N, C-alpha and C positions, 0 to 999 in steps of 0.2 A: 120863445126867444125874446130877450130884451136887447134892442140895438139903439145906439145913439151916437152922434158924432161929438156929444159933450157928456157931462157927467149924468149918472142915474143915482137918484136918492130916494129914499122911502120914508113915508110918514109912519108913526107908530101904529096907526090903525090900518095900514094898507098891507094886508098879508099876501105874499106871493104863494100861491097854491099850484104846484105843477108836478106832473109825473117827470118831466124832464125840463131843464132850464139851460139855455145858452146865453151867455152875456158877451156883447161886443160893444166897445166904445172907441171913439177916435183918440185913444190915449188918455182919456179921463177916467176918473174913479167910478166905481159901482158900489154904493154903500147900501146893502140890504141887511143892515144890522139893527134896525129900529123896531122890528116886529119879529115874532116867532113864526117864521116862514114854514111851509110844508112842501119841501122839495124833495123828491125821491132820488133824482139823478141830476148831477151837474155835468153837462156835456161840454163840447168844445167852446171854449170862451177865450177872447183875445182883448185885453185892454191895453196892449202896447208896452212900451218900456217906462211909461210915466203913470199909468192908471192903476190904481189899487183896487182889489176886490175884497170886500167884507160881506160875509153871508152868515146870518144867524138862522138856524134851522131847527125844527122840532122832528124828532124821529130819526130813523136811519138815513144816511146820505151816502150815495156812491158816486164817485168821480168817474165818469165814463169816457170822457174825452179830454184832449189836451187842454189845459188852462194855463194861459200866459198872462202875467200881469207884473207890474213893478213889485208888488208885494201881495201876498195871498193870506187872508185869514178865514178859516172855516171853523165854525163853532156849532155843533149839533148835540141834541140830547140823546141820540141813539148812537149806534155803532157808525164808524166812518170807514168806508173802504176806498182806498186809493187805487182805482183800476184804470186811470188815465194819467198821463204826466202832469206834474205841477211844476211850472217853470216860473220862478220869480226873477225878473229881469232888471231890477233896479241897481245894476252895476254892483259896486262893493258894499252896498247897504241893503241888498235885497233880504226879505223876511218871508218865510212860510210859517204860519202859526196854526196849529191844529188842536182843537178841543172837542172833547166829548164830555158832557156833564151828567149823563144818565149813569146810575151806579153799575159798575162793571162793564160799561160800554166800551168797546176796543177801538183801536185804530189799526187797520191792516192795509196790505198792499200786495198786488199781484205783479206779474212780470212786466206789465205795461205801465205801471204807476211810478215811474222814476221821478224822484224829487231833486230839483236842481235849484239851489239857493245859496246865498252867503250864510245866512242863519236860519236855523230850525228850532222852534219852540214847540214843546208838546204838553198837554194837559189832559188827564182823564180822571174820572171819579173811581179809582181803583181798577180800571181796565188796563189791559196790555196794549202796548204800541209795538206791533210787530212789522217792522219796516225792512225786511230782508227778502222780499219777493224779487227784488231786482237791485243792481248796484246804483246807489243814489249818488249824487254829486253835491255835497254839503261841506262848506268851509268850517262853520261854527255850529256847535250843539249848545244851546243856552236854554236855561230855565226849563227843565223837564221835571214835571210833578205828576207822577202816576199813582200816588197813594200805595196800595198793596200790589199794583200791577207790575208788570215786567217790561223792560225795554230790550228789544233785539233790533239792531240797526246794521245794515250792510252799506258801506261808503266807499267810494273810489279811492280815498286816501287823502292825507293832509288835513284830517279832522282835528279841530281844537275844541276842547271843552271849555266854554267861556262863561258858564253859569251853573248853579246848583243842579245836580241830577238826583232826583228822589224817586226810587222805584223799589218798593218793599219785595217785589217778586224776583228782583235781580236785574243786572245790566249785563248785556252782551253786545260789544262793539266790535265789528269786523271791518278792517280796512285793507286795501290792497296797495 
């Protein structure tokens, strides 16, 4: 667990290697994007309504607990499984950005992995983004680049497409 009452930052030589990582700050940011970290599971993390979370990871990453931050950026070279809620809390400007860089690495979601944010951005290296395991609460879908991958998204409604959506495998958007 990484905990602080102020910001957490990383030098490019300081790799975080952990089976599970929980991050808590007193409303400050946690920037773990300067080294290729080796984290298997991102657990319950709370950065408040003003702290941003940035995580650069090597290999598969599974979100296992509720992650709350003003904005959330997860970038991994392996598959990304959203099995815990991602809640971006920066009011009208909140952002969740999910990226997998490994060829064919997908982004998936189970019934506990609800994504709540103003804006969602997705990027894969021809992997699918299957975000229909639960009803998400997203206002804007922006800048989706999946190569030959497919997008399948379930949203509570009121979804606006605000950026280019590229998914050679097809796009399925379901809103209620």
